[in-house]
BAFI-3210 file (N, C-alpha, C; in Angstrom, 3 decimals, decimal comma, padded with zeros to 6 digits):
// residues 228
n [1|2|3|4|5|6|7|8|9|10|11|12|13|14|15|16|17|18|19|20|21|22|23|24|25|26|27|28|29|30|31|32|33|34|35|36|37|38|39|40|41|42|43|44|45|46|47|48|49|50|51|52|53|54|55|56|57|58|59|60|61|62|63|64|65|66|67|68|69|70|71|72|73|74|75|76|77|78|79|80|81|82|83|84|85|86|87|88|89|90|91|92|93|94|95|96|97|98|99|100|101|102|103|104|105|106|107|108|109|110|111|112|113|114|115|116|117|118|119|120|121|122|123|124|125|126|127|128|129|130|131|132|133|134|135|136|137|138|139|140|141|142|143|144|145|146|147|148|149|150|151|152|153|154|155|156|157|158|159|160|161|162|163|164|165|166|167|168|169|170|171|172|173|174|175|176|177|178|179|180|181|182|183|184|185|186|187|188|189|190|191|192|193|194|195|196|197|198|199|200|201|202|203|204|205|206|207|208|209|210|211|212|213|214|215|216|217|218|219|220|221|222|223|224|225|226|227|228]
n.u [000,841|000,500|002,205|002,194|004,534|004,822|006,293|007,304|008,428|010,419|013,267|012,987|012,620|014,053|016,841|016,325|017,064|019,447|018,753|016,469|017,462|019,289|017,557|016,310|018,516|019,047|016,888|017,529|019,873|018,862|017,889|020,006|021,176|023,351|024,291|022,770|024,019|024,081|023,472|021,731|019,476|018,729|017,170|014,657|013,665|011,744|009,455|009,105|008,409|007,161|008,563|011,216|011,118|010,456|012,755|014,792|014,000|012,425|009,705|006,339|003,522|001,167|001,618|000,784|001,958|002,897|001,976|003,115|005,886|005,987|005,164|007,235|009,363|008,589|008,580|011,269|012,402|011,263|012,521|015,060|015,071|016,245|018,946|020,759|019,514|018,982|018,628|018,539|021,379|021,528|018,849|017,972|018,720|017,093|014,510|014,679|014,919|012,414|010,759|011,784|010,978|008,370|006,622|004,997|005,632|005,147|004,520|003,720|003,304|003,551|004,383|003,585|002,061|003,197|005,773|006,714|006,518|008,451|010,886|010,698|010,637|013,124|014,822|014,461|012,348|009,678|008,188|008,372|007,053|004,106|002,033|001,481|000,949|000,387|000,730|-001,432|-003,204|-005,273|-007,960|-007,171|-004,036|-001,215|-000,909|-003,389|-005,263|-006,316|-004,733|-003,309|-005,243|-006,214|-003,982|-003,621|-006,074|-006,035|-003,872|-004,808|-004,858|-005,601|-005,555|-004,287|-002,492|-000,454|002,562|003,939|006,571|008,403|009,951|009,049|007,008|004,337|004,066|004,109|001,870|-000,139|000,061|-000,491|-003,071|-004,389|-004,326|-002,020|001,084|004,077|007,229|009,892|012,063|015,237|017,337|016,523|015,193|014,863|014,848|016,700|016,491|013,865|012,428|011,594|009,338|007,363|006,274|006,365|006,221|008,747|012,098|014,259|017,607|018,947|018,554|019,193|018,371|015,681|014,381|014,890|013,490|010,884|010,364|010,310|008,085|006,018|006,193|005,453|002,814|001,723|001,982|000,307|-002,153|-002,447|-002,766|-005,237]
n.v [-001,196|002,226|004,983|008,136|010,453|013,010|016,144|018,495|021,860|024,132|023,442|020,741|019,591|021,615|023,735|026,642|028,444|030,121|032,367|033,303|033,975|035,918|037,885|038,614|039,727|041,851|043,474|044,121|045,564|047,796|049,128|049,930|047,905|045,296|042,335|039,123|035,942|033,257|030,749|031,319|032,237|030,251|028,047|029,224|029,319|027,576|028,688|030,927|034,376|035,042|033,688|034,526|037,328|037,619|036,738|038,268|040,978|041,241|041,373|040,594|038,490|039,473|042,143|045,517|046,693|044,564|043,551|045,442|045,076|042,386|042,510|044,031|042,275|040,060|041,212|041,919|039,361|038,044|039,380|038,427|035,689|033,588|033,534|031,975|029,621|026,063|022,593|020,066|017,990|014,977|014,997|015,395|012,962|011,241|012,024|011,262|008,506|007,893|008,475|006,647|004,290|004,283|005,774|008,762|012,222|015,102|018,466|019,942|022,808|025,545|027,847|030,545|030,312|032,003|032,347|029,815|028,465|029,794|028,897|026,091|025,859|027,003|025,052|023,170|021,361|021,541|020,252|017,660|017,421|016,297|017,564|020,707|022,307|025,264|027,725|029,364|027,979|026,399|026,861|026,417|026,060|023,818|022,917|021,799|019,275|019,814|020,805|018,486|016,572|017,869|017,840|015,064|014,372|015,989|014,912|012,428|010,300|008,109|009,152|007,285|006,095|007,793|009,403|011,571|013,893|015,835|018,613|019,832|019,911|020,468|019,459|016,692|016,388|017,241|015,345|012,926|013,482|013,390|010,765|009,687|007,919|009,119|010,833|012,141|014,699|014,884|016,415|018,966|022,162|021,722|020,811|018,177|016,667|016,799|015,278|012,486|012,900|013,667|011,450|010,349|008,017|007,247|008,425|010,204|010,663|011,762|012,624|010,352|008,339|008,170|006,610|003,812|003,905|004,380|001,970|000,195|001,131|000,629|-002,134|-002,934|-002,048|-003,724|-006,231|-005,824|-005,497|-007,989|-009,654|-009,160]
n.w [000,000|-000,792|000,759|002,488|003,344|005,524|006,159|008,623|008,060|008,713|010,507|010,253|007,553|006,240|006,997|008,087|009,928|009,813|008,131|009,405|011,949|011,191|010,301|012,698|014,014|012,322|012,871|015,482|015,045|013,726|015,845|017,265|018,768|019,889|018,005|018,632|019,662|017,337|018,368|020,418|019,127|017,308|018,520|018,624|016,111|015,050|015,992|014,535|013,730|016,132|018,261|017,794|017,946|020,591|021,935|020,729|020,926|023,128|022,695|022,858|021,979|023,045|023,334|022,600|020,352|018,948|016,362|014,586|014,867|014,095|011,394|010,324|010,749|009,134|006,583|006,242|006,433|004,234|002,179|002,377|002,306|000,947|001,358|003,051|003,792|003,727|002,767|005,274|006,102|004,281|003,651|000,983|-000,131|001,357|000,501|-002,153|-001,834|-000,784|-002,972|-004,854|-003,739|-004,354|-002,861|-001,576|-000,715|001,404|002,659|005,741|007,373|009,711|008,640|006,546|003,276|001,258|002,073|002,194|-000,336|-002,119|-001,022|-001,213|-003,984|-004,551|-003,550|-005,444|-005,304|-005,810|-007,849|-007,028|-004,653|-003,166|-001,806|-000,255|002,705|004,209|006,858|006,547|005,027|006,020|008,404|011,039|012,789|013,364|016,785|016,108|014,430|011,911|009,622|009,037|008,348|006,097|004,368|003,972|002,763|000,432|-000,927|-001,377|000,481|003,228|006,640|008,353|006,702|006,473|007,612|010,027|010,396|012,607|014,401|016,644|019,589|019,014|016,468|016,787|018,418|016,652|014,580|015,951|016,845|014,468|013,901|012,828|012,544|014,151|013,920|015,777|015,104|015,930|015,065|014,687|015,794|018,482|022,008|022,777|025,075|025,811|024,047|024,524|026,116|024,401|023,249|020,665|017,900|017,217|017,749|015,764|014,886|012,734|009,230|007,799|009,437|009,202|007,163|007,904|010,349|009,507|008,166|010,320|011,731|009,891|009,666|012,226|012,161|010,207|011,468|013,639|012,364|011,130|013,278|014,243]
ca.u [000,000|001,258|002,264|002,513|005,376|004,655|007,356|007,340|009,413|011,522|013,832|012,808|013,035|015,033|017,481|016,055|017,473|020,396|018,089|015,561|018,276|019,848|016,473|016,170|019,654|018,874|015,974|018,280|020,800|018,069|017,598|021,317|021,458|024,344|023,704|022,755|024,678|023,200|023,055|020,608|018,315|018,366|016,061|013,390|013,329|010,498|008,342|009,003|008,483|006,702|009,645|012,424|010,912|010,474|014,135|015,656|013,582|011,520|008,375|005,470|002,327|000,092|001,981|-000,051|002,677|003,431|001,746|004,053|007,160|005,825|005,133|008,597|010,159|008,220|009,015|012,717|012,687|010,889|013,531|016,344|014,676|017,018|020,375|021,580|018,719|019,358|018,107|019,400|022,197|020,867|017,431|017,756|018,823|015,893|013,375|014,879|014,608|010,953|010,210|012,221|010,184|006,992|005,809|004,921|005,947|004,587|004,916|002,707|004,059|002,839|004,911|002,563|002,357|004,038|007,144|007,084|006,677|009,722|011,958|010,550|011,068|014,564|015,490|014,186|011,486|008,264|007,562|008,428|006,216|002,715|001,103|002,054|-000,039|001,029|000,052|-002,668|-003,978|-006,473|-008,384|-006,394|-002,645|-000,735|-001,123|-004,698|-005,056|-006,918|-003,793|-002,914|-006,352|-006,272|-002,885|-003,915|-007,198|-005,636|-002,955|-005,532|-004,476|-006,225|-004,575|-003,507|-001,452|000,509|003,468|004,348|007,887|008,560|010,940|008,398|005,966|003,045|004,044|003,746|000,485|-001,008|000,076|-001,189|-004,496|-004,934|-004,232|-000,838|002,338|004,888|008,659|010,446|013,334|016,152|018,316|015,886|015,367|014,249|015,693|016,682|016,115|012,406|011,781|010,850|008,063|006,376|005,685|006,301|006,450|010,194|012,954|015,285|018,720|019,367|017,711|019,518|017,693|014,233|013,882|014,793|012,431|009,618|010,187|009,932|006,714|005,101|006,213|004,617|001,428|001,300|001,842|-000,885|-003,326|-002,562|-003,149|-006,628]
ca.v [000,000|003,464|005,789|009,548|010,934|014,456|016,789|019,891|022,511|024,750|022,610|019,322|019,421|022,638|024,544|028,046|029,258|031,196|033,564|033,801|034,617|037,144|038,872|039,098|040,606|043,089|044,308|044,646|046,579|049,005|049,769|050,145|046,830|044,356|041,059|037,981|034,749|032,374|029,654|031,762|032,451|029,034|027,275|029,925|029,391|026,858|029,540|032,038|035,746|035,067|033,306|035,311|038,679|037,540|036,612|039,322|042,338|041,183|041,738|039,438|038,510|040,253|043,555|046,291|046,990|043,329|043,445|046,300|044,362|041,166|042,862|044,432|041,048|039,249|041,900|041,741|037,951|037,729|039,969|037,730|034,331|032,589|033,808|030,916|028,442|024,886|021,328|019,414|016,919|013,699|015,138|015,164|011,523|010,638|012,288|010,421|007,133|007,808|008,426|005,402|003,205|004,404|006,513|010,195|013,046|016,444|019,407|020,613|023,775|026,745|028,956|030,899|029,806|032,880|032,175|028,404|028,080|030,206|028,045|024,766|026,003|027,270|023,778|022,292|020,278|021,849|019,242|016,369|017,481|015,950|018,503|021,698|022,972|026,334|028,205|030,059|027,124|025,985|027,788|026,151|025,648|022,849|021,484|021,314|018,281|020,168|020,797|017,113|015,982|018,547|017,331|013,678|014,362|016,580|013,996|011,192|009,248|008,043|009,597|006,179|005,732|008,896|009,554|012,974|014,078|017,225|018,890|020,586|019,091|020,665|018,578|015,356|016,470|017,322|014,058|011,935|013,825|013,003|009,317|009,356|007,665|010,330|010,763|013,378|014,999|015,387|017,337|020,260|023,279|021,270|020,366|016,720|016,060|016,804|014,454|011,319|013,312|013,874|010,136|010,036|006,592|007,051|009,611|010,000|011,568|012,403|012,261|008,981|007,399|008,218|005,482|002,614|004,081|004,197|000,535|-000,431|001,524|-000,065|-003,552|-003,070|-001,885|-004,936|-007,291|-005,516|-005,745|-009,419|-010,346|-008,814]
ca.w [000,000|-000,840|001,969|002,353|004,428|005,651|006,916|009,020|007,188|009,450|011,548|009,939|006,161|005,873|008,035|007,756|011,072|009,513|007,612|010,436|012,970|010,604|010,299|014,074|014,329|011,555|013,644|016,626|014,536|013,449|017,129|017,882|019,715|019,344|017,557|019,537|019,131|016,575|019,240|021,236|018,269|016,578|019,088|018,446|014,688|014,780|016,394|013,596|014,242|017,527|019,152|017,563|018,475|022,055|022,390|020,199|021,289|024,271|022,212|023,046|021,128|023,658|023,349|021,673|019,113|018,361|014,911|013,855|014,883|013,292|009,975|009,956|010,703|007,975|005,379|006,169|006,188|002,859|001,293|002,554|002,659|000,215|001,517|003,657|004,128|002,956|003,272|006,250|005,531|004,056|003,349|-000,453|-000,342|001,938|-000,389|-003,337|-001,425|-000,661|-004,330|-005,487|-003,150|-004,833|-001,912|-001,818|000,451|001,367|003,705|006,555|008,161|010,158|007,851|005,562|001,942|000,438|002,523|002,029|-001,740|-002,712|-000,528|-001,814|-005,379|-004,521|-003,310|-006,578|-004,824|-006,010|-008,699|-006,354|-003,460|-003,494|-001,182|000,654|003,554|004,957|008,057|006,178|004,118|006,736|009,461|012,254|012,657|014,344|016,976|015,657|013,367|010,625|008,496|008,738|007,602|004,795|003,538|003,602|001,825|-000,839|-001,603|-001,667|001,424|004,544|007,642|008,916|005,732|006,464|008,752|010,152|010,990|013,014|015,443|017,717|020,214|018,349|015,308|017,259|018,871|015,478|013,890|016,767|016,853|013,158|013,766|012,032|013,240|014,187|014,201|016,323|014,439|016,953|014,471|014,489|016,723|019,727|023,099|022,657|026,356|025,947|023,021|025,024|026,710|023,341|022,971|019,239|017,646|017,206|017,715|014,745|015,153|011,493|008,083|007,379|010,335|008,981|006,364|008,743|011,342|008,803|007,924|011,585|012,040|008,988|010,014|013,426|011,753|009,512|012,463|014,430|011,530|010,867|014,511|014,588]
c.u [000,875|001,166|002,590|003,316|005,316|005,732|006,922|008,441|010,609|012,007|013,666|013,286|014,186|015,574|017,364|016,510|018,474|019,730|017,107|016,338|018,872|018,805|016,285|017,309|019,630|017,939|016,654|019,213|020,080|017,788|018,871|021,613|022,470|023,681|023,744|023,447|023,652|022,649|021,861|019,335|017,829|017,190|014,689|012,874|012,041|009,270|008,200|009,123|008,129|007,845|010,878|012,297|010,938|011,911|014,985|015,304|012,644|010,135|007,508|004,169|001,188|000,449|001,178|000,638|003,286|003,178|002,711|005,419|007,089|005,870|006,511|009,483|009,866|008,643|010,518|013,082|012,378|011,930|014,854|016,170|015,555|018,525|021,181|020,812|019,080|018,666|019,081|020,211|021,423|019,419|017,142|017,789|017,591|014,694|013,479|014,538|013,106|010,321|010,550|011,437|008,726|006,058|005,814|005,280|005,351|005,029|003,684|003,455|003,152|003,366|003,898|003,024|003,337|005,499|007,632|007,396|007,992|010,897|011,892|011,007|012,574|015,355|015,247|013,244|010,021|007,553|007,513|007,450|004,748|001,711|001,880|000,911|000,704|000,195|-001,230|-003,512|-005,303|-006,780|-007,506|-004,973|-002,342|-000,549|-002,519|-004,487|-005,603|-005,925|-003,368|-003,998|-006,438|-005,207|-003,167|-005,008|-006,789|-004,723|-003,599|-005,172|-005,362|-005,177|-003,710|-002,424|-000,441|001,396|003,858|005,649|008,054|009,516|010,367|007,279|004,623|002,933|003,567|002,294|-000,481|-001,083|-000,704|-002,694|-005,171|-004,854|-003,058|000,308|003,228|006,350|009,111|011,851|014,301|017,178|017,774|016,144|014,788|015,311|015,613|016,235|014,604|011,712|011,045|009,480|006,970|005,654|005,412|006,554|007,937|010,877|014,070|016,353|019,174|018,458|017,965|018,855|016,202|013,734|013,842|013,677|011,054|009,339|009,732|008,490|005,734|005,068|005,366|003,141|000,897|001,081|000,578|-002,155|-003,538|-003,006|-004,585|-007,620]
c.v [001,244|004,222|007,233|009,980|012,450|015,025|018,169|020,539|023,045|023,827|021,126|019,032|020,366|023,370|026,008|028,992|030,356|032,481|034,155|034,544|035,924|038,251|039,473|040,057|041,899|044,034|044,879|045,765|047,884|049,789|049,954|049,132|045,873|043,046|040,010|036,802|033,862|031,264|030,033|031,902|031,169|028,276|027,918|029,867|028,649|027,691|030,775|033,388|035,808|034,770|034,180|036,736|038,687|037,517|037,813|040,712|042,394|041,705|040,485|039,603|039,316|041,732|044,304|046,533|045,743|043,237|044,281|045,623|043,119|041,480|043,294|043,198|040,263|039,893|041,727|040,304|037,579|038,249|039,213|036,235|033,256|032,740|032,595|029,649|027,278|023,658|020,762|018,295|015,604|013,794|014,882|013,672|010,795|010,827|011,447|008,967|006,917|007,658|007,111|004,202|003,252|005,115|008,002|010,961|014,437|017,251|019,938|021,507|024,899|027,997|029,278|030,503|030,685|032,860|030,747|028,066|028,548|029,333|026,650|024,797|026,212|025,977|022,777|021,153|020,454|020,766|017,875|016,274|017,257|016,940|019,448|022,378|023,995|026,764|028,954|029,264|026,715|026,984|027,652|025,717|024,495|023,550|020,965|020,340|018,681|020,204|019,392|016,406|016,576|017,995|015,913|013,622|014,895|015,648|012,646|010,025|009,281|008,455|008,472|005,672|006,863|008,798|011,016|013,071|015,548|017,384|019,699|019,733|019,263|019,800|017,184|015,338|016,480|015,987|013,006|012,200|013,437|011,497|008,854|008,925|008,904|010,009|012,121|013,577|015,660|016,369|018,763|021,252|022,966|020,983|018,847|016,036|015,958|015,797|013,228|011,674|013,465|012,591|009,932|008,544|006,267|008,412|009,320|011,081|012,329|011,944|010,823|007,932|007,275|006,982|004,182|002,714|003,888|002,715|-000,177|-000,114|000,741|-001,562|-003,817|-002,966|-003,127|-006,085|-007,096|-005,836|-007,237|-010,204|-010,091|-009,772]
c.w [000,000|000,486|001,603|003,573|004,429|006,570|007,398|008,185|007,967|010,564|011,317|008,516|005,824|007,092|007,617|008,855|010,721|009,031|008,620|011,521|012,454|010,567|011,686|014,433|013,514|012,287|014,876|016,171|014,240|014,722|017,956|018,987|019,094|018,927|018,660|018,869|018,424|017,460|020,120|020,406|017,598|017,195|018,888|017,008|014,334|015,133|015,516|014,279|015,718|018,491|019,020|018,088|019,997|022,571|021,974|020,725|022,488|023,900|022,246|022,250|021,727|023,823|022,293|020,331|018,471|016,858|014,071|013,759|013,992|011,806|009,481|009,801|009,424|006,660|005,178|005,812|004,743|001,868|001,335|002,793|002,027|000,400|001,972|004,005|003,200|003,539|004,303|005,585|005,421|003,637|001,868|-000,757|000,214|001,024|-001,655|-003,021|-001,329|-002,037|-005,022|-004,975|-003,594|-003,883|-002,266|-000,543|000,270|002,572|004,421|007,532|008,635|009,461|006,753|004,158|001,169|000,871|002,338|000,579|-002,360|-002,277|-001,149|-003,284|-005,462|-004,343|-004,441|-006,258|-005,174|-006,824|-008,033|-005,186|-003,824|-002,925|-000,274|001,398|004,399|006,141|007,789|005,191|004,739|007,847|010,695|011,916|013,606|015,688|016,631|014,501|011,997|009,468|008,082|007,915|006,194|003,861|003,065|002,545|000,453|-001,631|-001,901|-000,770|002,654|005,577|008,193|007,961|005,542|007,693|008,810|010,917|011,347|014,176|016,603|018,300|019,523|017,094|015,703|017,731|017,687|014,752|014,654|016,776|015,542|012,924|012,925|012,943|013,149|014,487|014,712|015,767|015,414|016,396|014,371|015,607|018,097|020,777|023,135|023,944|026,523|025,028|023,568|025,596|025,651|022,953|021,475|019,065|017,584|017,232|016,719|014,899|013,912|010,369|007,646|008,259|010,034|008,248|007,165|009,792|010,715|008,565|009,189|011,950|011,183|009,264|011,245|013,081|011,070|010,494|013,285|013,650|011,298|012,076|014,917|013,921]
res [m|q|k|l|i|l|f|d|f|d|g|t|l|a|d|t|a|p|d|l|a|a|t|a|n|t|m|r|a|r|r|q|l|p|p|l|a|f|e|k|l|r|p|m|s|s|q|g|a|r|g|l|l|r|v|a|l|d|v|h|t|d|d|a|d|y|p|v|y|r|d|e|f|l|q|l|y|e|e|n|i|l|n|s|s|h|l|f|p|g|m|a|e|l|l|a|t|i|k|q|a|g|y|e|w|g|i|v|t|n|k|v|e|k|l|t|y|p|l|v|e|h|f|g|l|l|d|e|c|s|v|i|v|g|g|d|t|t|k|n|n|k|p|h|p|e|p|m|f|y|a|a|n|k|a|g|f|a|p|e|n|c|v|y|i|g|d|d|e|r|d|i|l|a|g|k|a|a|g|m|p|t|l|a|a|a|w|g|y|c|d|a|a|e|l|p|q|w|q|a|d|a|i|v|e|s|a|s|d|v|w|p|a|l|q|q|i|w|q|k|t|l|k|s|e|s|s|q]
***
């Protein structure tokens, strides 16, 4: 049976932290503040403008002027989105393996579509990707399962024939809520010590570990189905 492997984008499929962190430091520079170390900004990259503005400028989502800061951040980021972002090591090979096995893959991200599509095209993956669900594609974002159901339906798969891979707890929550097996991407922008608490079906340390983990998950599913 065909399978659909769905990826979170920032911190899972692609390392976009360099450009996101650079945007945050550009905003600091505009305010005569010194740059923050990349190591301090990287963990916030999965949270996008919300997390980076909190760390870089102590601006929070409930602040009255948050929308002004957010819009400035997003404009700056869009202008510099392709500078240093790249696929994680081994990811291109993993996507090729998925295709060679006759399976399909797609993206479910909270990043809005107009920021996601240029990157996917830049990486040369647009024609290979079966479905892209951005943060503004559906009414609800992860951890709500709606984007997961939307992606499965659009690609023509039942949710139980999909797997979701992500580097944030909301990714695992969304996948589990949609009835999908889940993999926690330890190479992403997460705290590795927290991963066991998420109760994903497996924790994968690198892109090269994903394919073996998928095989194990599917073998367990087949055994479970045959015993019923």
